[in-house]
C-alpha positions as CSV (number, residue, x, y, z in Angstrom):
1,M,-0.1,-0.2,0.2
2,N,1.5,3.4,-0.9
3,K,1.5,6.5,1.3
4,A,-1.4,8.0,-0.6
5,Q,-3.5,5.2,0.0
6,S,-2.4,5.0,3.5
7,F,-3.4,8.6,3.9
8,L,-6.7,8.0,2.4
9,I,-7.6,5.3,4.8
10,K,-6.2,7.3,7.9
11,I,-8.9,10.0,6.8
12,F,-11.7,7.3,6.4
13,L,-11.0,5.7,9.6
14,G,-10.5,9.5,11.4
15,G,-13.9,10.3,9.8
16,I,-15.8,7.5,11.1
17,S,-14.2,8.0,14.9
18,V,-15.3,11.9,14.8
19,L,-18.8,10.8,13.4
20,I,-19.1,8.0,16.3
21,A,-17.8,11.0,18.8
22,E,-20.3,13.1,17.4
23,F,-23.0,10.7,18.1
24,L,-22.2,10.5,21.6
25,L,-21.6,14.1,22.8
26,P,-24.8,16.3,22.6
27,G,-22.3,19.4,22.6
28,V,-20.7,18.5,19.4
29,H,-22.5,18.9,15.8
30,I,-21.5,17.6,12.5
31,E,-23.6,18.4,9.4
32,D,-23.3,15.7,7.4
33,F,-21.0,12.4,6.8
34,M,-18.8,14.6,4.0
35,T,-18.3,17.1,6.9
36,G,-17.0,14.4,9.3
37,F,-14.4,13.2,6.9
38,L,-13.3,16.8,6.1
39,L,-13.1,17.4,9.8
40,A,-11.0,14.2,9.9
41,A,-8.5,15.5,7.4
42,V,-8.2,19.0,8.6
43,I,-7.3,17.4,12.4
44,I,-4.8,15.5,10.7
45,L,-3.5,18.4,9.0
46,I,-3.2,20.6,12.1
47,N,-1.8,17.6,14.3
48,V,1.2,17.3,11.6
49,T,1.7,21.0,11.3
50,L,0.8,22.9,14.2
51,K,0.5,20.7,17.2
52,P,4.2,19.6,17.4
53,I,5.2,23.5,17.4
54,L,2.5,24.2,20.6
55,I,3.9,20.9,22.5
56,L,7.3,22.5,22.2
57,L,6.1,25.6,23.2
58,T,4.1,24.3,26.1
59,R,6.6,21.8,27.3
60,P,7.2,23.3,30.8
61,I,3.2,23.5,31.6
62,T,3.1,19.9,30.1
63,L,5.6,18.4,32.2
64,I,4.1,20.3,35.4
65,T,1.0,18.8,34.7
66,F,2.3,15.4,33.8
67,G,0.9,15.7,30.5
68,L,-2.6,16.8,31.1
69,F,-1.9,19.9,29.1
70,L,-1.7,17.8,26.1
71,L,-5.6,17.6,26.7
72,V,-6.0,21.3,26.3
73,I,-4.1,21.7,23.3
74,N,-6.1,18.8,21.7
75,A,-9.1,21.0,22.5
76,L,-7.5,24.1,21.1
77,M,-6.6,22.1,17.7
78,I,-10.3,21.0,17.6
79,L,-11.7,24.6,18.2
80,L,-9.4,25.8,15.7
81,A,-11.2,23.3,13.1
82,D,-14.3,24.5,14.1
83,R,-13.4,28.0,12.9
84,F,-12.4,26.7,9.4
85,I,-15.0,23.9,8.8
86,E,-18.6,25.1,8.2
87,G,-20.9,22.4,9.1
88,F,-18.8,21.5,12.4
89,S,-19.3,23.3,15.5
90,V,-18.6,22.4,19.2
91,D,-20.1,24.3,22.1
92,G,-17.5,25.2,24.0
93,F,-14.1,24.6,25.5
94,W,-15.2,21.6,27.8
95,W,-17.3,20.0,25.0
96,A,-13.9,20.4,22.6
97,I,-12.0,18.4,25.4
98,L,-14.2,15.9,26.0
99,F,-14.5,15.4,21.9
100,A,-10.7,15.0,22.2
101,I,-10.9,12.6,24.9
102,V,-13.5,10.2,22.9
103,I,-11.6,10.6,19.6
104,S,-8.4,9.4,21.7
105,I,-10.3,6.5,22.8
106,I,-11.5,5.3,19.4
107,N,-8.9,5.9,17.1
108,P,-6.9,3.4,18.8
109,L,-10.0,0.9,18.2
110,F,-9.4,1.2,14.5
111,G,-5.7,1.3,14.7
112,N,-5.1,5.0,14.2
């Protein structure tokens, strides 16, 4: 399997993950299936580009909180995706944290 196929499979499985998480959380709203897959692609893009920089810049607070600040970073990435994707909305910071937690529980079940 080449890298393009692997990336598309990762987006597909990520899309399923976000749709399941949206079903479980009343504070997260995804308009349709395509928006869910677009959200997965954007989250992957943000995680590859912006998240490593934020982790590096916030390393001291992450160490002090024993890694729990990474949940805040994940929530901020989700809120950033909320700004860019029409058809996806999160009702606030705490829903974004719950969404991040649920996705991080679901993704390993798919091998993501």
